[in-house]
N, C-alpha and C positions, 0 to 999 in steps of 0.2 A: 756656661750658665744656661739654664733652661729657660725657654721662652714662656711668657705668661699669656701670649695670644693663643686662642683656641685654634686647633688645626683647621686649615681651610679658610681661615679668616683673612689671609693675605690676598694679594692681587690675583694669583692663580686660582685660589679657592673661590673668589667671587665670580670669576669668569665661568667656572664650572657650574656654579649655582644659576647664573644667568642662562647658560646653555640648557640646563635642565628645565628651567621655567619656560624657555622658548619652545622646547620640544613638547612640553605638556600643553602649551597654549596653542600649538599649531592645529589647524583643523584636520581632524581624523574622520574619514567617512564612517559614520555610525552604521552598524549592522541593522538592517530594517527588521523591526520587530512586528510580528503579526499577532493579532488577537485570536481568541479561541474560535471565533466564527470563521475567519479566513483559514485557519489551520484545519478546522473540521472539513470545510469544503475541499481544500487541496488534498487532504488525505483520503476523503471519500471518493473523489475523482480518480486518484491514483489507484485505489483499491478496485474500483469498477473497471478501469482500463486494463489493469493487470489481469483481472479475472476474465475479461472478454478475450484477451490475447491467449491466455492459457486454455480456455475452453475451445477456442478455434483450433488450437494445436491438438487437443484431445480428440476433437471431432475428426480431424484429418487422420489421426492415428487409428481411430475406431473404423473409419471408412476403409483404411488399408487392411484391416482384419476382416472386412466384409460384414461388420456389425452395424448395419444401417440404423437400427433402433437406437443404439447408444450414441452413434454419431449424430443423429437427429436431436437427441436430448442435449448433447453438448453444443450443437449449433443454436438451439433455442435458448440455452443458458447464455451463450455468448451474445445473442441479440438483446436479451433482457439486460445484461450487464452494460452493454454499449448504450442502451436507452437510458439506464440509470446515469451513466456518465454525461450523456447529452443533457438530461434534465438538470443535473448539477451545474453544468456549464452555463445553461440558460439562466439559472438563478444567480450566477456570479458575474453575469455580464457587467462590465465596468468596474468590478471589484478587483483590487490588487491582491493577488494570492501569492503564497510561497511557491517555489518551483515545484510544479506537479511531477516533473520528471525526476527531480531529486527525491521527492517523497516516494515515488514508485521504486526507485533504486533502493531506498532505505527499507521499503517493505520486503523486497526480494532478499537483500542482504541480511535483514533481521528475521527472515523466515516468518513474516507476519502477513504475507499476502493472503488475499481471500482464497487463492488457489495456490497450492504448494508448487514450488518451482524446482522440481527435481529434474533439471536439464538432462542429466545422464540417463534418466529413465524414459524420457519421451519416446525414444525409438522402440522401446521394449515393453512399455507398460501395457498390461492386459486390461480388458474392459472392467472386470470386477475391481481391480486395484485402482484404476482411474476413477471409478465411481466412489470408492472409499476416500480417495484424496479429495474429490470434489465435495463429498459430504462433510468432511472435516473442515474444509475451507468455507463452505456456506455457514457452518455453525460458528466459525470464527467471525465471519462478516456479520451475522445476526447479533452475536455478542457485542461486537464493536458498536453497531448502531443502537443497541439497547443501552450500552454504557453512555454513549453520546447523548441519548435522549434524557437519561437520568441526570447527567452532569451539567447539561447546558441550561443557562438561564434564558437563552434566546428562544422565544416561542416558535419561530420559523424552523430552527434546527430541531427542536423537540418534535414538531409535526413531521418534518421530513424524515428524521431518524426513525420515528415510529412506523411510517409508511414503508421505509426500506427494510426495517426489521420484519414487518409482516410479509413483504415480498421474498425476503431471504428464507423465511419459514416455509413459504410455498415452494421455493426451490428445493429445500431440504426434503419436503414430502415427495417431490418428483424423483429425486435421487434415491430416496429410500424405496420407492416403488420400483424403480429400475433395478436396484440392487436385489430386490426380492425375485425379480424375473431373470436376472443374469446369473448363470451358473459360475461358480468359482472355479474356473479352469486352471489347471496346473500345466505349465509348459516348462521345458528346460530352455534356458536362454539360448543355448547352442542351436536349438531348432528354429529360433527366430532371426538368426543372423541373415544379413542381406545376401 
């Protein structure tokens, strides 16, 4: 004869239901959620730090080619990007931010960095190509800050984003000027081997 009791309504079924309720009720550490202000600052700091590091690497590479003018431009850009990061850090003193290092890794992995991270090219990148990569990266940074300015309701972020977008536009002009002066040399990569 078939039972009229619903499945799981016996003693074993009620024990399972109690265990499920207990598991749901147990305290689970909630993932910290950050607002748009915190995310903006963390991402902007990550962008600026990554750019400064890449520009220092490019400066070193250009110095190795004996191209002092382009090396100096990259050092100047690295200084400005480092200053941007410091200004952002000062603004966020005491603020709880998402992991800047995780943001930085995400930029690199997602190829969204202000400066392209073509690791395999660093040893062989030529001045003209390094300037082209920097130009594209500065344009991405300017676009990011312009989007942040338009999207944010926070007046401080709007003001800071506008200032950074203007500075990125200045960097773009410097790079375009350097590109106009830098011949597009063509080398066989075999000639550049250590």
